[in-house]
Phi, psi and omega in degrees: 000135180299134173081001182300131178084355181282340184078356182275134179239109182297327182218108187294323180295314178294321179300322180296334179273351180101007179291137177230128175282137178248341178208130177225110173219176176282350181255341182194140174232131182228141176205160183232153180217132169278130181280104181254173177302327182297327183255016180258151167277176188302338181270014177064035173240151180307126179295134180300332177292329175291319177298318179295321176298316178299318183295309184292323179294313180297317177297318183293317179294319176297318177298321178299312180294316182297329183275358182081024175093023176276160177291132174236152177217136177291128178246349177200137178223126175233126183226137175242129178260115186254339177212158180271145165250130187255163177309129181098342178289166174235135181238156177233131173259135181228117182248133175223144180286138171268321178213124178241075182275179182287331183241336179227138173233146175234129182238139172257130181234129176241138179244124186241147166289144179252140175290125185293339182265332184248345187062020174275151174291137181238308187229134178288129178260310182215152173228138184223155172234127184238126175256130181243140171265132177258121186267150172266357180297148178294153180286129177298153182305320182291349178274352182297322178292327177295314181300315179298317181296315184291328177294321177288317182298316181275356182057050179267000000 
């Protein structure tokens, strides 16, 4: 797994829910989450907000890497939930760029149920489209450690 043992956490909110990135590049970002009680709504299904968080985070980290380390910000998120992921399931988020321009990026993110015995993707849970703005503003000083961390994490 990319970044294992580095101590670097690309997204603290997702990390707190147990999400782990398994691949981080400018062409694809992949991560997995065990659906626990913490990330479920009262009916013991994955909360749609958690799915949206996975989608925007995966796209944003991919956009950051694809832009060569420029500031990116989500400006639009559209997500459709097509099947439920239930308590105890494991899901995988897979983000790929549709367009990675200099000022705007568009990412497609799919969230899949994982087969517990083979770890293969089986059923589409959610599909999202994330639009990112790529900024020309200089990187704040406190982001330098993030930049160093993501480069090690993504093995750039």
